[in-house]
C-alpha positions as CSV (number, residue, x, y, z in Angstrom):
1,X,12.5,35.0,143.4
2,X,10.2,34.9,146.4
3,X,11.7,36.2,149.6
4,X,11.8,34.0,152.7
5,X,10.3,35.4,155.9
6,X,13.6,35.3,157.6
7,X,15.5,37.5,155.0
8,X,14.7,41.2,154.9
9,X,13.7,42.7,151.5
10,X,16.7,43.9,149.3
11,X,16.3,46.8,147.0
12,X,17.9,46.7,143.5
13,X,20.1,49.6,144.2
14,X,21.7,47.8,147.1
15,X,24.6,45.8,145.6
16,X,26.5,45.5,148.9
17,X,24.9,42.2,150.1
18,X,25.7,40.6,146.7
19,X,29.3,41.5,147.1
20,X,29.5,39.9,150.5
21,X,28.4,36.4,149.5
22,X,30.3,36.7,146.3
23,X,33.4,37.5,148.3
24,X,33.7,33.9,149.1
25,X,33.6,33.2,145.4
26,X,36.5,34.4,143.3
27,X,34.3,35.4,140.4
28,X,34.6,39.2,140.7
29,X,38.4,39.1,141.0
30,X,39.0,38.3,137.3
31,X,37.6,41.8,136.4
32,X,40.9,43.6,136.8
33,X,42.6,41.1,134.5
34,X,41.4,42.5,131.2
35,X,42.7,45.9,132.3
36,X,46.5,45.1,132.1
37,X,46.1,43.1,128.9
38,X,45.2,46.0,126.6
39,X,47.4,48.5,128.4
40,X,50.7,46.6,128.6
41,X,51.1,45.0,125.2
42,X,50.1,48.0,122.9
43,X,52.3,50.6,124.6
44,X,55.7,48.9,124.3
45,X,54.8,47.5,120.9
46,X,53.9,50.8,119.2
47,X,56.9,53.0,120.2
48,X,59.3,50.2,119.7
49,X,59.3,49.9,115.9
50,X,58.8,53.7,115.4
51,X,61.8,54.9,117.3
52,X,64.5,52.8,115.7
53,X,63.4,53.6,112.1
54,X,64.0,57.4,112.2
55,X,67.6,57.1,113.4
56,X,68.4,54.7,110.5
57,X,67.3,57.4,108.0
58,X,69.2,60.2,109.8
59,X,72.5,58.4,109.8
60,X,72.9,58.2,106.0
61,X,71.9,61.8,105.6
62,X,74.6,62.9,108.0
63,X,77.2,60.8,106.1
64,X,76.3,62.5,102.8
65,X,76.8,65.9,104.3
66,X,80.3,64.9,105.4
67,X,81.3,63.8,101.9
68,X,81.1,67.3,100.3
69,X,83.3,68.6,103.1
70,X,86.6,67.2,101.7
71,X,85.8,68.7,98.3
72,X,86.3,72.2,99.8
73,X,90.1,72.2,99.8
74,X,90.0,71.8,96.0
75,X,88.7,75.4,95.7
76,X,92.0,77.0,96.7
77,X,93.4,75.7,93.4
78,X,91.3,78.4,91.6
79,X,93.2,81.4,92.7
80,X,96.3,80.0,91.1
81,X,95.4,81.3,87.6
82,X,94.8,84.8,89.1
83,X,97.5,86.7,87.3
84,X,96.0,86.9,83.8
85,X,98.1,88.1,80.8
86,X,96.7,91.0,78.8
87,X,95.3,90.3,75.4
88,X,97.4,91.2,72.4
89,X,96.0,92.6,69.2
90,X,98.1,93.1,66.1
91,X,97.2,95.7,63.5
92,X,99.3,95.2,60.3
93,X,100.8,98.6,59.3
94,X,103.8,99.9,57.5
95,X,106.4,102.0,59.2
96,X,104.8,105.1,57.6
97,X,101.3,104.2,58.5
98,X,101.9,102.8,62.0
99,X,101.2,106.1,63.8
100,X,98.0,106.7,61.9
101,X,96.9,103.1,62.7
102,X,97.6,103.8,66.4
103,X,95.5,107.0,66.3
104,X,92.6,105.1,64.7
105,X,92.9,102.5,67.4
106,X,92.8,105.2,70.1
107,X,89.7,106.7,68.5
108,X,87.9,103.4,68.4
109,X,88.8,102.7,72.1
110,X,87.4,106.1,73.2
111,X,84.3,105.6,71.1
112,X,83.7,102.2,72.8
113,X,83.7,103.8,76.2
114,X,87.3,103.7,77.3
115,X,88.4,106.6,79.5
116,X,91.2,108.7,78.0
117,X,93.3,108.1,81.1
118,X,93.2,104.4,80.5
119,X,95.3,104.7,77.3
120,X,99.1,104.9,76.8
121,X,100.6,105.2,73.3
122,X,104.2,104.3,72.7
123,X,106.2,105.2,69.5
124,X,109.4,103.5,68.5
125,X,110.4,106.0,65.8
126,X,109.5,109.7,65.7
127,X,107.7,110.9,68.8
128,X,104.0,111.7,68.6
129,X,103.4,115.4,67.8
130,X,101.6,115.8,71.2
131,X,104.5,114.4,73.1
132,X,107.0,116.7,71.2
133,X,104.8,119.7,72.0
134,X,104.4,119.0,75.7
135,X,108.1,118.2,76.1
136,X,108.8,121.7,74.8
137,X,107.5,123.0,78.2
138,X,109.9,120.8,80.1
139,X,109.8,117.2,81.4
140,X,108.3,118.1,84.8
141,X,105.1,119.3,83.4
142,X,105.1,116.5,80.8
143,X,105.4,113.8,83.4
144,X,102.9,115.5,85.6
145,X,100.3,114.9,83.0
146,X,101.4,111.2,82.9
147,X,100.8,111.0,86.7
148,X,97.5,112.8,86.5
149,X,96.1,110.2,84.2
150,X,93.5,112.6,82.9
151,X,94.1,112.1,79.2
152,X,95.8,109.8,76.6
153,X,99.5,109.9,77.2
154,X,102.0,109.6,74.3
155,X,105.5,108.4,75.1
156,X,108.7,107.6,73.3
157,X,109.9,104.0,73.5
158,X,113.2,105.2,75.1
159,X,111.2,106.2,78.2
160,X,108.8,103.3,78.2
161,X,110.4,101.9,81.4
162,X,109.3,105.0,83.3
163,X,105.7,104.7,82.4
164,X,103.1,103.4,84.8
165,X,100.7,100.6,84.1
166,X,97.5,101.4,82.2
167,X,94.6,99.2,81.1
168,X,95.4,99.6,77.4
169,X,98.8,100.2,75.8
170,X,99.1,101.0,72.1
171,X,102.5,100.7,70.4
172,X,103.2,102.3,67.0
173,X,106.2,100.6,65.4
174,X,106.9,103.6,63.2
175,X,110.6,103.3,62.7
176,X,113.7,103.2,64.8
177,X,116.2,100.4,65.0
178,X,115.0,96.9,65.6
179,X,116.6,96.8,69.0
180,X,114.2,99.6,70.0
181,X,111.1,97.7,69.1
182,X,112.6,94.5,70.7
183,X,113.0,96.4,74.0
184,X,109.8,98.5,73.8
185,X,107.3,95.7,73.1
186,X,108.1,93.6,76.2
187,X,107.9,96.8,78.3
188,X,104.6,97.7,76.7
189,X,103.3,94.2,77.4
190,X,104.3,94.5,81.1
191,X,102.6,97.9,81.3
192,X,99.3,96.8,79.7
193,X,96.8,95.8,82.3
194,X,94.1,94.3,80.0
195,X,95.0,94.9,76.3
196,X,98.1,95.5,74.2
197,X,97.6,96.8,70.6
198,X,100.6,96.8,68.3
199,X,100.5,98.6,65.0
200,X,103.4,97.5,62.7
201,X,105.0,94.8,60.7
202,X,103.6,91.4,61.8
203,X,106.9,89.6,61.2
204,X,108.8,92.0,63.5
205,X,106.1,91.9,66.1
206,X,105.9,88.1,66.1
207,X,109.6,87.8,66.3
208,X,109.6,89.8,69.5
209,X,106.3,88.7,71.2
210,X,106.1,85.2,69.8
211,X,104.5,83.7,66.7
212,X,100.7,83.7,66.4
213,X,100.2,87.2,67.8
């Protein structure tokens, strides 16, 4: 536009004089308006939906963790069947062959890895030759070997109540009155920690320990 002689020349870089006449106008004022529009709505809108969603997912997870909690008290019921009864094995044998059957059972146990001190052999009739030999030196030395638990110990049924518990007890029903076997077998069962082996007449054994042995 041509400049009037009364107005001085205005350079392009000088934007001040334009602002002065425009001050009367309210045109430059709407410029700050677009600023708050983008800033205000997006900020509350974005975090709003994101924050409520995660707590909804956390609450059900916390509830599930509480549910297995009450199942814990059911575990104490397991120790109830702690005292386990020893297994009972019956080897049919006659009165004359009961002691030999007991000796074979001992050999098999030793061959399978059982320690000699784990075995106790009880006879209802004649004592085992080893027991008779050791008793000839006196009962103190005889029972000292029992307490040492270094070897297989042979015992007469009459003294079965004095014997200590051992993992395996073998009973040879090789004679004697029926009352002796009836007394010795329950004692042998009480002394057996894991296994009771009875060599004798199945009918007599079942009558004392129960049918199905």
